[in-house]
MDTraj code that builds the backbone (N, CA, C; nanometers):
import mdtraj as md
import numpy as np

residues = "UNK UNK UNK UNK UNK UNK UNK UNK UNK UNK UNK UNK UNK UNK UNK UNK UNK UNK UNK UNK UNK UNK UNK UNK UNK UNK UNK UNK UNK UNK UNK UNK UNK UNK UNK UNK UNK UNK UNK UNK UNK UNK UNK UNK UNK UNK UNK UNK UNK UNK UNK UNK UNK UNK UNK UNK UNK UNK UNK UNK UNK UNK UNK UNK UNK UNK UNK UNK UNK UNK UNK UNK UNK UNK UNK UNK UNK UNK UNK UNK UNK UNK UNK UNK UNK UNK UNK UNK UNK UNK UNK UNK UNK UNK UNK UNK UNK UNK UNK UNK UNK UNK UNK UNK UNK UNK UNK UNK UNK UNK UNK UNK UNK UNK UNK UNK UNK".split()
xyz = np.array([
    [0.0875, -0.1182, 0.0003],
    [0.0006, 0.0038, 0.0025],
    [0.0879, 0.1264, -0.0022],
    [0.0376, 0.2270, -0.0681],
    [0.1191, 0.3534, -0.0794],
    [0.0295, 0.4626, -0.0211],
    [0.0915, 0.5429, 0.0654],
    [0.0205, 0.6619, 0.1262],
    [0.0899, 0.7887, 0.0733],
    [-0.0048, 0.8876, 0.0452],
    [0.0432, 1.0135, -0.0020],
    [-0.0265, 1.1217, 0.0930],
    [0.0577, 1.2119, 0.1408],
    [0.0049, 1.3232, 0.2287],
    [0.0667, 1.4518, 0.1881],
    [-0.0261, 1.5521, 0.1724],
    [0.0165, 1.6858, 0.1430],
    [0.0197, 1.7727, 0.2712],
    [0.0940, 1.8759, 0.2645],
    [0.0940, 1.9730, 0.3811],
    [0.1352, 2.1076, 0.3314],
    [0.1086, 2.2069, 0.4123],
    [0.1668, 2.3420, 0.3825],
    [0.0567, 2.4433, 0.3341],
    [-0.0619, 2.3974, 0.3135],
    [-0.1651, 2.4904, 0.2687],
    [-0.2069, 2.5845, 0.3776],
    [-0.2828, 2.6827, 0.3380],
    [-0.3271, 2.7849, 0.4291],
    [-0.3850, 2.9094, 0.3753],
    [-0.3981, 3.0158, 0.4474],
    [-0.4499, 3.1413, 0.4013],
    [-0.3338, 3.2411, 0.3837],
    [-0.3369, 3.3035, 0.2652],
    [-0.2316, 3.4002, 0.2303],
    [-0.2886, 3.5134, 0.1572],
    [-0.2249, 3.6308, 0.1644],
    [-0.2811, 3.7486, 0.0931],
    [-0.2290, 3.7486, -0.0525],
    [-0.2979, 3.8266, -0.1301],
    [-0.2575, 3.8389, -0.2715],
    [-0.1082, 3.8817, -0.2834],
    [-0.0351, 3.8173, -0.3687],
    [0.1121, 3.8500, -0.3814],
    [0.1922, 3.7728, -0.2878],
    [0.1350, 3.7003, -0.1959],
    [0.2159, 3.6195, -0.0988],
    [0.2708, 3.4902, -0.1567],
    [0.3332, 3.4107, -0.0612],
    [0.3906, 3.2848, -0.1022],
    [0.3545, 3.1742, -0.0144],
    [0.3548, 3.0581, -0.0631],
    [0.3267, 2.9329, 0.0141],
    [0.4191, 2.8238, -0.0395],
    [0.4517, 2.7314, 0.0547],
    [0.5300, 2.6106, 0.0114],
    [0.4478, 2.4829, 0.0550],
    [0.4089, 2.4126, -0.0524],
    [0.3366, 2.2859, -0.0323],
    [0.4344, 2.1690, -0.0394],
    [0.4162, 2.0705, 0.0481],
    [0.4951, 1.9519, 0.0482],
    [0.4103, 1.8267, 0.0314],
    [0.4695, 1.7272, -0.0359],
    [0.4038, 1.6028, -0.0497],
    [0.5050, 1.4868, -0.0191],
    [0.4504, 1.3921, 0.0574],
    [0.5385, 1.2830, 0.0960],
    [0.4649, 1.1542, 0.0637],
    [0.5327, 1.0709, 0.0015],
    [0.4797, 0.9307, -0.0299],
    [0.5563, 0.8287, 0.0545],
    [0.4788, 0.7300, 0.1019],
    [0.5355, 0.6296, 0.1891],
    [0.4665, 0.4995, 0.1659],
    [0.5262, 0.3881, 0.2134],
    [0.4629, 0.2583, 0.2036],
    [0.5503, 0.1683, 0.1190],
    [0.4800, 0.0745, 0.0518],
    [0.5494, -0.0242, -0.0307],
    [0.5878, 0.0370, -0.1610],
    [0.6921, 0.1133, -0.1694],
    [0.7318, 0.1801, -0.2914],
    [0.8662, 0.1316, -0.3419],
    [0.8671, 0.0730, -0.4613],
    [0.9875, 0.0291, -0.5132],
    [1.0535, 0.1502, -0.5984],
    [0.9727, 0.2203, -0.6730],
    [1.0216, 0.3275, -0.7522],
    [0.9099, 0.4280, -0.7716],
    [0.9433, 0.5579, -0.7631],
    [0.8505, 0.6608, -0.7917],
    [0.8792, 0.7173, -0.9381],
    [0.7805, 0.7122, -1.0219],
    [0.8020, 0.7569, -1.1601],
    [0.7824, 0.9083, -1.1685],
    [0.6567, 0.9526, -1.1602],
    [0.6147, 1.0913, -1.1656],
    [0.5606, 1.1375, -1.0434],
    [0.5869, 1.2617, -0.9982],
    [0.5212, 1.3333, -0.8951],
    [0.4529, 1.4512, -0.9486],
    [0.3287, 1.4775, -0.9223],
    [0.2568, 1.5902, -0.9778],
    [0.1729, 1.6611, -0.8746],
    [0.1431, 1.7883, -0.9034],
    [0.0472, 1.8662, -0.8284],
    [-0.0709, 1.8961, -0.9165],
    [-0.1879, 1.8822, -0.8607],
    [-0.3123, 1.9257, -0.9279],
    [-0.3838, 2.0168, -0.8308],
    [-0.4944, 2.0782, -0.8870],
    [-0.5734, 2.1607, -0.7993],
    [-0.7194, 2.1524, -0.8530],
    [-0.8089, 2.1828, -0.7620],
    [-0.9508, 2.1700, -0.7971],
    [-1.0291, 2.2717, -0.7070],
    [-1.1270, 2.3373, -0.7755],
    [-1.2209, 2.4263, -0.7108],
    [-1.3585, 2.3612, -0.7222],
    [-1.4489, 2.3921, -0.6372],
    [-1.5840, 2.3318, -0.6409],
    [-1.6450, 2.3567, -0.7779],
    [-1.7028, 2.2550, -0.8319],
    [-1.7762, 2.2646, -0.9599],
    [-1.6868, 2.2605, -1.0852],
    [-1.5657, 2.2438, -1.0666],
    [-1.4684, 2.2416, -1.1822],
    [-1.3842, 2.1128, -1.1781],
    [-1.3380, 2.0758, -1.2882],
    [-1.2526, 1.9539, -1.2940],
    [-1.1195, 1.9809, -1.2322],
    [-1.0577, 1.8749, -1.1857],
    [-0.9223, 1.8863, -1.1248],
    [-0.8313, 1.9164, -1.2406],
    [-0.7338, 2.0067, -1.2243],
    [-0.6452, 2.0467, -1.3342],
    [-0.5019, 2.0305, -1.2845],
    [-0.4144, 1.9971, -1.3828],
    [-0.2692, 1.9826, -1.3543],
    [-0.2069, 2.1156, -1.3339],
    [-0.1312, 2.1197, -1.2304],
    [-0.0498, 2.2434, -1.1952],
    [0.0950, 2.2266, -1.2478],
    [0.1567, 2.1141, -1.2049],
    [0.2966, 2.0905, -1.2403],
    [0.3310, 1.9435, -1.2149],
    [0.4246, 1.8941, -1.2877],
    [0.4674, 1.7543, -1.2732],
    [0.6194, 1.7443, -1.2968],
    [0.6738, 1.6429, -1.2395],
    [0.8185, 1.6188, -1.2567],
    [0.8473, 1.4730, -1.2754],
    [0.9148, 1.4369, -1.3832],
    [0.9624, 1.3081, -1.4152],
    [1.1115, 1.3162, -1.4356],
    [1.1863, 1.2593, -1.3426],
    [1.3375, 1.2775, -1.3578],
    [1.3732, 1.4202, -1.3606],
    [1.4519, 1.4671, -1.4496],
    [1.4876, 1.6100, -1.4567],
    [1.3867, 1.6935, -1.5259],
    [1.2856, 1.6296, -1.5916],
    [1.1892, 1.7064, -1.6662],
    [1.0700, 1.7600, -1.5868],
    [1.0458, 1.8867, -1.6026],
    [0.9263, 1.9465, -1.5316],
    [0.8297, 2.0019, -1.6387],
    [0.7035, 1.9914, -1.6045],
    [0.6054, 2.0529, -1.6948],
    [0.5074, 2.1312, -1.6096],
    [0.4620, 2.2495, -1.6645],
    [0.3821, 2.3382, -1.5970],
    [0.2594, 2.3737, -1.6734],
    [0.1553, 2.3963, -1.6036],
    [0.0343, 2.4606, -1.6693],
    [0.0706, 2.6091, -1.6975],
    [0.0087, 2.6624, -1.7972],
    [0.0402, 2.8004, -1.8356],
    [0.0275, 2.8973, -1.7169],
    [-0.0777, 2.8790, -1.6397],
    [-0.0999, 2.9717, -1.5251],
    [0.0061, 2.9577, -1.4196],
    [0.0796, 2.8487, -1.4210],
    [0.1849, 2.8273, -1.3143],
    [0.3216, 2.8744, -1.3549],
    [0.3435, 2.8926, -1.4825],
    [0.4779, 2.9270, -1.5370],
    [0.5263, 3.0621, -1.4777],
    [0.6419, 3.0586, -1.4222],
    [0.7012, 3.1840, -1.3718],
    [0.6631, 3.2097, -1.2247],
    [0.5676, 3.1442, -1.1723],
    [0.5230, 3.1686, -1.0388],
    [0.5303, 3.0477, -0.9389],
    [0.5101, 2.9271, -1.0017],
    [0.5109, 2.8055, -0.9172],
    [0.6251, 2.7147, -0.9669],
    [0.6877, 2.6504, -0.8711],
    [0.8067, 2.5677, -0.9032],
    [0.7940, 2.4339, -0.8293],
    [0.8029, 2.3277, -0.9113],
    [0.8050, 2.1950, -0.8447],
    [0.9374, 2.1392, -0.8385],
    [0.9670, 2.0701, -0.7208],
    [1.0981, 2.0050, -0.7031],
    [1.0804, 1.8758, -0.6305],
    [1.1739, 1.7859, -0.6431],
    [1.1634, 1.6614, -0.5822],
    [1.2916, 1.6227, -0.5066],
    [1.2708, 1.5405, -0.4019],
    [1.3804, 1.4823, -0.3304],
    [1.3586, 1.3279, -0.3457],
    [1.4182, 1.2710, -0.4479],
    [1.3905, 1.1326, -0.4830],
    [1.4231, 1.0372, -0.3727],
    [1.5271, 1.0603, -0.3003],
    [1.5655, 0.9687, -0.1915],
    [1.4599, 0.9563, -0.0831],
    [1.3796, 1.0624, -0.0689],
    [1.2774, 1.0717, 0.0304],
    [1.1338, 1.0581, -0.0238],
    [1.1238, 1.0420, -0.1521],
    [0.9953, 1.0312, -0.2149],
    [0.9054, 1.1528, -0.1763],
    [0.9641, 1.2688, -0.1831],
    [0.8915, 1.3905, -0.1532],
    [0.8972, 1.4895, -0.2707],
    [0.7964, 1.5755, -0.2742],
    [0.7911, 1.6753, -0.3767],
    [0.7423, 1.8143, -0.3107],
    [0.7948, 1.9177, -0.3538],
    [0.7555, 2.0498, -0.3055],
    [0.7080, 2.1344, -0.4170],
    [0.6082, 2.2137, -0.3834],
    [0.5551, 2.3110, -0.4831],
    [0.5735, 2.4480, -0.4166],
    [0.6650, 2.5303, -0.4676],
    [0.6887, 2.6601, -0.4206],
    [0.5974, 2.7544, -0.5012],
    [0.5131, 2.8300, -0.4240],
    [0.4147, 2.9160, -0.4879],
    [0.4439, 3.0651, -0.4507],
    [0.4617, 3.1420, -0.5494],
    [0.4907, 3.2862, -0.5290],
    [0.3929, 3.3698, -0.6068],
    [0.3842, 3.4948, -0.5608],
    [0.2925, 3.5951, -0.6267],
    [0.1596, 3.5415, -0.6530],
    [0.1024, 3.4872, -0.5415],
    [-0.0257, 3.4184, -0.5433],
    [-0.1417, 3.5173, -0.5810],
    [-0.2402, 3.4600, -0.6508],
    [-0.3575, 3.5362, -0.6929],
    [-0.4921, 3.4784, -0.6371],
    [-0.5942, 3.5515, -0.6319],
    [-0.7180, 3.4892, -0.5799],
    [-0.7639, 3.3677, -0.6602],
    [-0.7278, 3.3691, -0.7955],
    [-0.7637, 3.2482, -0.8785],
    [-0.6876, 3.1251, -0.8391],
    [-0.5880, 3.1382, -0.7522],
    [-0.5129, 3.0181, -0.7113],
    [-0.5792, 2.9495, -0.5977],
    [-0.6803, 3.0107, -0.5439],
    [-0.7563, 2.9444, -0.4422],
    [-0.8187, 2.8097, -0.4833],
    [-0.7817, 2.7034, -0.4160],
    [-0.8217, 2.5757, -0.4568],
    [-0.7716, 2.4750, -0.3567],
    [-0.8214, 2.3459, -0.3697],
    [-0.7567, 2.2394, -0.2951],
    [-0.6524, 2.1852, -0.3868],
    [-0.5267, 2.1729, -0.3309],
    [-0.4138, 2.1201, -0.4097],
    [-0.3874, 1.9745, -0.3699],
    [-0.3810, 1.8935, -0.4714],
    [-0.3579, 1.7501, -0.4547],
    [-0.2243, 1.7070, -0.5129],
    [-0.1625, 1.6160, -0.4504],
    [-0.0396, 1.5547, -0.4997],
    [-0.0732, 1.4165, -0.5500],
    [-0.0213, 1.3860, -0.6741],
    [-0.0397, 1.2498, -0.7285],
    [0.0969, 1.1881, -0.7488],
    [0.1113, 1.0688, -0.7027],
    [0.2367, 0.9954, -0.7235],
    [0.2131, 0.8697, -0.8057],
    [0.3013, 0.8602, -0.9095],
    [0.2832, 0.7426, -0.9994],
    [0.4080, 0.6519, -0.9567],
    [0.3743, 0.5269, -0.9285],
    [0.4765, 0.4376, -0.8858],
    [0.4981, 0.3180, -0.9880],
    [0.6164, 0.2656, -0.9826],
    [0.6511, 0.1493, -1.0629],
    [0.6879, 0.0408, -0.9708],
    [0.7230, -0.0809, -1.0297],
    [0.7711, -0.1906, -0.9543],
    [0.6627, -0.2726, -0.8887],
    [0.6717, -0.3002, -0.7609],
    [0.5739, -0.3881, -0.6963],
    [0.4400, -0.3236, -0.6640],
    [0.4326, -0.1962, -0.6691],
    [0.3093, -0.1250, -0.6483],
    [0.2892, -0.0363, -0.7556],
    [0.2384, -0.0764, -0.8724],
    [0.2239, 0.0157, -0.9901],
    [0.0892, 0.0846, -0.9788],
    [0.0915, 0.2189, -0.9974],
    [-0.0306, 0.2835, -1.0003],
    [-0.0195, 0.4342, -0.9630],
    [-0.1308, 0.5022, -0.9708],
    [-0.1411, 0.6444, -0.9301],
    [-0.2006, 0.6496, -0.7956],
    [-0.1397, 0.7284, -0.7074],
    [-0.1902, 0.7463, -0.5738],
    [-0.2032, 0.8863, -0.5390],
    [-0.3188, 0.9193, -0.4791],
    [-0.3470, 1.0634, -0.4518],
    [-0.3510, 1.0842, -0.3001],
    [-0.3103, 1.2099, -0.2661],
    [-0.3287, 1.2459, -0.1205],
    [-0.4682, 1.3080, -0.1075],
    [-0.5013, 1.3380, 0.0205],
    [-0.6333, 1.3959, 0.0514],
    [-0.6529, 1.5402, 0.0119],
    [-0.5351, 1.6086, -0.0158],
    [-0.5395, 1.7495, -0.0584],
    [-0.5235, 1.8398, 0.0502],
    [-0.4784, 1.9656, 0.0183],
    [-0.4548, 2.0667, 0.1172],
    [-0.5108, 2.2003, 0.0632],
    [-0.5875, 2.2737, 0.1439],
    [-0.6531, 2.3888, 0.0989],
    [-0.5603, 2.5171, 0.0909],
    [-0.5689, 2.5801, -0.0224],
    [-0.4940, 2.7083, -0.0300],
    [-0.5952, 2.8208, -0.0611],
    [-0.5922, 2.9209, 0.0221],
    [-0.6920, 3.0275, 0.0061],
    [-0.6117, 3.1591, -0.0060],
    [-0.6323, 3.2341, -0.1147],
    [-0.5690, 3.3614, -0.1379],
    [-0.6700, 3.4731, -0.1236],
    [-0.6505, 3.5585, -0.0293],
    [-0.7434, 3.6648, -0.0034],
    [-0.6925, 3.7980, -0.0642],
    [-0.7955, 3.8729, -0.1111],
    [-0.7562, 3.9977, -0.1819],
    [-0.7788, 4.1193, -0.0844],
])
top = md.Topology()
chain = top.add_chain()
for i, resn in enumerate(residues, 1):
    res = top.add_residue(resn, chain, resSeq=i)
    for name in ("N", "CA", "C"):
        top.add_atom(name, md.element.get_by_symbol(name[0]), res)
traj = md.Trajectory(xyz[None], top)
């Protein structure tokens, strides 16, 4: 079994910064991709950023403001968020794609980010 937990969400003012963390644990042989998604009520969950090895991909709204990084040895990922806007308000989810003995996509419960104007 694989567990994924996010942390670091909270309330921040427009223009502020937050640092989200994601940790995967359990029966993990190898982590392929780690990614951050976000969702607001009534809308589909959307990709924010992902990292596979040295390659990173970002949604257009994230470029220049949000940065994903990984610590492979610890199966963790961080999303550094700067210059936050009210439209960034959402629940942020971490998705971990694993290989080996536990192949699959695993999601965390999410962490709320609220940007106040």
